[in-house]
C-alpha positions, 0 to 999 in steps of 0.5 A, spaced: 773 208 818 769 214 815 766 213 809 768 217 803 762 218 799 765 219 792 762 221 785 762 214 781 764 214 773 757 213 770 759 213 763 764 211 758 766 218 757 764 221 763 770 225 767 765 230 771 758 231 774 755 237 777 751 237 783 744 238 782 741 238 789 742 234 796 736 230 798 739 230 805 743 235 809 749 235 814 747 231 821 742 227 817 742 220 818 742 215 812 741 208 810 745 204 805 742 205 798 738 211 800 738 216 795 742 222 797 744 227 792 742 228 785 748 229 780 747 231 772 752 228 767 753 230 760 747 225 758 742 225 764 741 227 771 740 221 776 740 220 784 746 217 787 745 212 793 749 212 800 754 207 800 754 206 807 749 207 813 750 213 818 750 220 819 752 225 813 758 229 817 760 233 812 758 235 805 764 238 801 760 240 794 754 244 794 749 245 788 752 247 782 759 245 783 762 241 778 766 235 781 771 230 777 770 222 777 772 220 784 771 227 787 769 226 794 762 229 795 761 227 802 763 224 809 758 219 812 760 217 819 758 210 823 756 211 830 762 212 834 766 215 828 769 222 828 770 226 822 778 226 820 782 232 820 784 231 813 779 229 808 782 228 801 779 231 795 778 224 791 779 217 792 783 212 788 
């Protein structure tokens, strides 16, 4: 099943974050734990790590985009997986 890489809640009062820069691009292979995107919250800027190994198949938000907590930032596919036709905007 494709991995929906979403913006985690990083602070008590955080409701959203801004994508500062992607450290990888679509089609890049990533390893779980590898920093892949920089996100700014109301308190800090930090790097978020891939939650799975595979290929970054789709990046849904670009630098400057404001993303709500649990908003899907990207889709990571393992070998043999295909990009789903419908990608949800957020995960529960």
